[in-house]
C-alpha positions as CSV (number, residue, x, y, z in Angstrom):
1,M,12.3,-1.2,-7.5
2,K,13.2,-4.0,-5.1
3,S,10.4,-6.0,-3.6
4,E,12.3,-7.4,-0.6
5,I,15.5,-6.6,1.2
6,L,16.9,-8.9,4.0
7,G,13.5,-10.4,4.4
8,V,11.7,-7.1,4.8
9,K,9.0,-6.4,2.2
10,A,8.9,-3.1,0.4
11,P,6.4,-0.5,1.6
12,E,4.1,1.2,-0.9
13,K,5.6,4.1,-2.7
14,K,4.0,7.4,-1.7
15,E,2.9,9.7,-4.5
16,G,5.5,12.2,-5.4
17,E,8.3,10.3,-3.7
18,N,11.6,10.5,-5.5
19,D,14.2,9.8,-2.8
20,Q,17.3,8.3,-4.4
21,N,18.5,7.3,-0.9
22,C,15.6,4.9,-0.4
23,P,16.7,1.2,-0.4
24,F,13.4,0.1,-1.9
25,H,12.5,2.8,-4.5
26,G,15.9,4.4,-5.0
27,I,19.4,3.3,-6.0
28,L,20.8,2.7,-2.5
29,N,22.4,-0.7,-1.8
30,V,22.6,-2.1,1.7
31,K,24.9,-4.4,3.6
32,D,24.1,-7.2,6.1
33,E,24.9,-5.3,9.3
34,T,21.6,-4.6,11.1
35,F,20.6,-2.9,14.3
36,V,17.3,-2.4,16.2
37,G,16.9,0.8,18.1
38,T,14.5,3.4,19.4
39,V,14.0,6.7,17.6
40,V,15.1,9.6,19.9
41,K,15.1,12.5,17.6
42,K,13.8,13.4,14.1
43,D,15.6,16.1,12.2
44,A,15.0,17.8,8.9
45,H,16.1,16.2,5.6
46,G,15.1,12.7,6.6
47,T,17.5,12.1,9.5
48,L,16.8,10.1,12.6
49,T,18.9,9.7,15.8
50,L,18.6,6.2,17.4
51,K,19.6,4.9,20.7
52,W,19.8,1.4,22.2
53,E,21.1,0.1,25.5
54,R,23.2,-3.0,26.2
55,L,24.6,-4.5,29.4
56,V,28.3,-4.8,30.0
57,F,29.9,-6.7,32.9
58,N,32.4,-4.8,35.0
59,S,34.8,-7.3,36.5
60,K,36.3,-5.0,39.2
61,Y,32.9,-4.3,40.8
62,E,31.2,-7.5,39.6
63,R,28.2,-5.6,38.4
64,Q,26.4,-5.0,35.1
65,L,26.6,-1.5,33.6
66,K,24.2,0.0,31.1
67,K,26.0,1.4,28.0
68,T,24.1,3.5,25.4
69,N,24.9,3.5,21.7
70,T,23.8,6.4,19.4
71,L,23.4,6.3,15.7
72,R,22.2,8.6,12.9
73,A,20.3,7.1,10.0
74,H,18.3,8.2,6.9
75,N,14.5,8.0,7.2
76,P,13.0,7.5,3.7
77,P,9.6,9.1,3.1
78,C,7.9,5.7,2.3
79,I,8.8,4.5,5.9
80,A,8.4,7.8,7.8
81,A,9.4,6.6,11.3
82,E,8.4,8.8,14.3
83,V,10.0,9.5,17.7
84,G,9.5,6.7,20.2
85,Q,9.1,3.9,17.6
86,K,11.4,0.8,17.4
87,V,13.1,0.5,14.0
88,L,15.3,-1.8,12.0
89,V,18.4,-0.1,10.6
90,V,20.8,-1.4,8.1
91,R,24.3,-0.2,7.1
92,T,24.9,1.4,3.7
93,R,27.4,3.6,1.9
94,P,28.0,7.1,3.4
95,I,24.9,9.3,2.7
96,S,26.4,12.3,4.4
97,K,29.1,13.1,6.9
98,T,27.3,11.4,9.8
99,K,24.8,9.1,8.1
100,H,25.9,5.6,7.1
101,H,22.7,3.7,7.9
102,V,19.1,3.7,6.6
103,V,15.8,2.6,8.2
104,L,14.3,-0.5,6.7
105,K,11.3,-1.2,8.9
106,V,9.2,0.2,11.7
107,F,8.0,-2.4,14.2
108,K,4.3,-2.1,14.9
109,D,4.2,-4.5,17.9
110,S,6.4,-6.5,20.3
111,E,5.7,-9.8,18.5
112,D,7.2,-8.4,15.3
113,L,10.2,-7.1,17.2
114,K,10.9,-10.4,18.9
115,K,11.0,-12.2,15.6
116,A,13.5,-9.7,14.2
117,V,15.8,-10.0,17.3
118,K,15.9,-13.8,17.2
119,K,17.3,-13.8,13.6
């Protein structure tokens, strides 16, 4: 069991949890590529759909455009993120056909989120 990954402390293991795709309590290794997004959809088998917006400059019209990125990630039972929450996601080996990321942390308040974005 890993106690800390990329500066995020491990949550307590829930009773009966035996998820091998958990970065803290399983055997899943992670890489340094991280994203912060909002959970839009929660599917069966521990899958989340995340979205985040970014601004892109359009030189022809000299305006900012909003672009939306979508990502699917694994949601371990010890973290259990819900729809509408901001989460920290990290890249890992392919878990399935569409999942290549795993949730590391759920942000409780905006102060916690600001600290993570500054890093």
